[in-house]
Every structure is written in C-alpha cells, then in structure tokens.
N, C-alpha and C positions, 0 to 999 in steps of 0.2 A: 317446405310444406308448412302451411300456417296451421298452428294448433288451435283448436277451439273456435275454427271458422264455422259461421252457421248461416245457413240458406233459410230465408223467410218466404212463405207462399202468401199470397193473396187470392182468396176464393170468393167467388160471387154466386149468389143465389139467383136462378133464373128469373127475370122480371115479368110481371103479368102481361105486359105487352113488349114488343121489340121491333123497333123500326130503324130505317138506315141513319136517322139523326142520332139516335142513341148510340148505335154500333159505331159510328164514326167519332163521337165523343170518347168512347171507351178506348177505341184504337189509338187516339191521341195521348191516352195516359199510359196504357200498357205496351204500346209499340209493336203489336202483332198485326197480322194482315186482317183485313175485313172480313174474309172468309173464315179464317181460325177464330176471330173473335165472335162472330155470329154462332158458331158451332159451340164455343164454350158458355154461351148465355142461353142456349135452348136446352130443353129437356126438363127434369123435375127435381134433379138434386144439385146443390151447389158444386161448383167446379172450379179448379185452379185456374186462374186466367193469367197470373204473372208470377215470377220468381225474383228475389232480389238477394244481393249478397250482404246487405245490412238492413237492420230494423228502420233507421230513419227513411230510407227510401221506401220500404214497404208501407210504412205508416203514412207518408206523403200520398202514395197512390190509394191507400184506403180511404183518405180524406175526401181525395178527389172523386172517387168512384161513389163514395157516400152521398156527396153533393148532388149527384145524378139521380139519387133516390133509390140505389141499389143497396141490398143487404150484404155487407161484406165481412169477411172473416180473415183475419191475419194470424198466422200461425207458423212456428218454427218447424223446420224440417225433422228435427230430432223428436219434438212432441209428437207430430203427426204419425211418425214412423214406430213410436214406442209401443211395443207390445201390450195389448190389453189383457187384463186378468179375467177370463171367462169361466164362470161357474156354470157346468153343464148339468142342468136338472133332468133328473129321470121322473120326479113325481113331484106333486105339491099338495098343500092343504091350506085352506083359508083359516086364520086363527084371529077371528074378529077383525080389528084394524090393522092385522099383519097378514103377510103371505109367508109361508114357510117352504122353502125348495129342498130337496134331497137329491143327492147324485146317487150314483151306482154303489158307491162305497159306503153309503149311509150317512155321509157327512151332510149337514144342513147348513143352510143360509136363510136367515129370517130378514125380510125387509119390511118396514113399517110402510103402510099404505100411503101416509102423509108425506113420506119422504120420496116416494117413487115419482119420477119426472117424466119419463119417455118410454114407450114401447115401440120398438123398432121392428118391423115385418120385413124380412129379407128373403128374396128367391135368388139363390147364387147358381148360376150355370157355368160349369166347368168342362174343358176339353181335355182329354188326357191321350196321349199318343204314345205307344209302345211298339217296340220292333221285335219281329220275330224272323227265325230263318226257316224258309220251305225248301225242302229238298225233293226235286223231282228227278226222274230218270228219262234222259234224251238219247237218241241214237248218236254215237260217235261216228260221224261220216268217215273220217280219215281212217280209223281202226277198222271200220266196216268194209271198206275199200281193200285194205291190206289182207284182211282175211278172206278175200274172195266172195264178199257179199254177205257172210254170216253177220247178223245184226250184233252189234257190239255196244250195248248201253253205257252211258256214263252219268254219273250223279252230278246235278247242277244245283247250286245253292242260291237262292233268291231271297233279298231281304223284303219282308212285308212290314208296311206299317198299318198298324191297327188303331182306329180312332174310337174312342168312347165317350160318351156324352153323359154328364150326370147332372142332376138338378137337386138342390138342397133347399129346403125351406125351413126357417125357423124365425122365433122372435127373440128379441133381447129387451131386457128390462134395465133400465137405468135410474139410479137416483139422481139428484140434482148436484152432486159435488163434482162428478168427473166422468167422461166417458171411457176411462181406462179401467173400469169394472162394470161387469154386467152379468146377468143371470141369462142363461140361453136355453131355450126349449126348442128342440130340433124335432120336426115331424117324425122322422124315421127313429128316433131314439128316445121315446117318451111313453111313460105308463099312462093310458087314459082311463083306468078304472075309476078315477074320481067323478067320470061323467055319468057313472051309474048306467040306469036304464037307457039313457042317451047314446051310449057308446055302441059304435057300428063295427063292421068287420074292415072298414076301410081306414088306413092311417090318414089319409088326406082328408076325409071327411070329419074324423075325429080331430084332427089338427084345427080344422075351421071351426068346429063348435067349441073346442078348448080356449082358442083365441077369443071368441066371443064372449065366453063366460069370463075369462080375465078381465076383459075391458068392461063387462057389466060390473064386476066386482070393484073395479078401479076407474070409476067415471071421470075422476079429476085428472087423470093422467093423460099425457098428449100421446095420440096413436099415430104414427107415420108409416106409410106403406109405400113410399115413393121409391124403395131400392127393389120393389117388385118389378116395376117397369121404368128403370131410371132415366132412359131416353125419350120415353113418352111416344113410343112407336109401335107398341105392342109387339116388339121383335125380341126374342130372347137374347140378351148381351151376356156373352161370357165375360168372366171377371175372375182375375186373379185373386188369391186369398189377401195378397198385400194391399190391393187395390180396394178390395170389399172392406177391410179394416179401416182405411183411410176414409172411404166414404161414410161408414158408419159415424165416425167422429165428426166429419164436416156437417152431416145431418144434424148430429147432437148440438154441435155449437150454434149451427143456424137456429135452432128452436131456443137455446139459451139467449142469443142475441135478441130474438123476437120478443122474450118474455122481460128483458131488461129495459 
C-alpha cells in the first residue's frame, strides 16, 4: 500500500459553445470517449473531466486544456473531499457594512461586506428509500384441504420499498479565502421576521424575498444559481450530499479563477 498517495482531479467549466472539433481535441488530452467527453462539457457547472495519479500529469493536462480556451480547475482529491465548516444561520441583521448571522443556539458570525465573495444558491433534490414489512393474510390452500375445506389463513410477510423525495433550497455565503467555510441560510429553517411587513405565510416566497434583500445589500458579491439547475435541462437532478459539497467547491474555484 502506498502511503500518502494522492489523486488529482482536473475539472472544466462548460464552454460557451461546443463543437465536434473541440470535443475531439479534449478527447486527445483526457483519453475518454467522445460521448463521455461531450457530456462532461455540457450543463452549467464545472465537471471533473479527468483524474491523475500525480500532480505533474494533472498540470500537463490543465495546460493543454487551457490552451483550448477552457477554464480549468486542478484540485487534489483530499481537498475536494475535505468537509466544509457550515454555519447554519437562523436569523440575520445588517450592521452597516457587515452582516451578522445567528444560529439556533444564539452563536453569531459576523462577515464584513467587503470580505464576502460569493453567494451560491442551491436546490438539492434527494431520494430516500426505506423498507418496511407488510403482513397480509392469505388462504393456506394445503391446510384448508386437510381440514375438509374450512378456510385456514396464514400470515404472509412482504417487503415494501417506500420512496420519498425531498427538495432543499438554501444559499451559502463565502468570503474570498476558502470554500471550506460558509454561512448557510436554508429555506425551511430560517426566521424571516427581518422582512417586516413583506413577510408572507409562505416559506418559499419569504426565501425568495430574503435572497433578493441580501443581494441588494451586497451588490458587489457574485451571485451564482447554477446549482439550481446544474445540467441545464430544467429537470430535477438528484444529488448526494457529498456530490453537492464537491460541486459547491468547484463553482467557488471557478469564480476564483475567473477573477484572477
């Protein structure tokens, strides 16, 4: 077993236009099929297009892809998977040039408006499957015959799979230092009283208004909602928590690269 072995990922942001010529050039660099390569170059968010077992190979692919005019992100697997520290805000207040967030326990986190870099809007669709046992009674044919036709029931256990679908909408606010810390405001777990007379009885409507007010208060901060419809098909895409966290980081790094 190799100790300290690291995998390096190369991700590419979707180009503004995609033709067979570009796909062919990318295929020659990453070594994937044209079909898979085209899939990874479509949509709205950066996607990992190749994996390498050492940094020099990843950097070489990054240079070659960049020469094609693509925006490229190179990241180690350990950093991509490193858990982010999320401060789950319950309420907020605007303090001049700062925003103070409070969680359910009363702990606070104050971010200076000038330090905020990105507001990421996310809609996560998840599917949960649970199994239960359903017990029904059916006629035991063999026992009924032996008793001269008197119906004899028997218990039959049947496994039932229950599928539930959940949708969670939230925004995350990042400063410019790292995607590994963010303040999160979740639609279903936020106190909208700061909206005053604009607050309605609908959490969904309040969330939209709250996001609008936050954006108005922080006009210099980048707003990105690509993770609401990441594949650009207006089709709800189920997303595991780990994948969502990785996608948030990739979108963050995309905007950092764009500003550098």
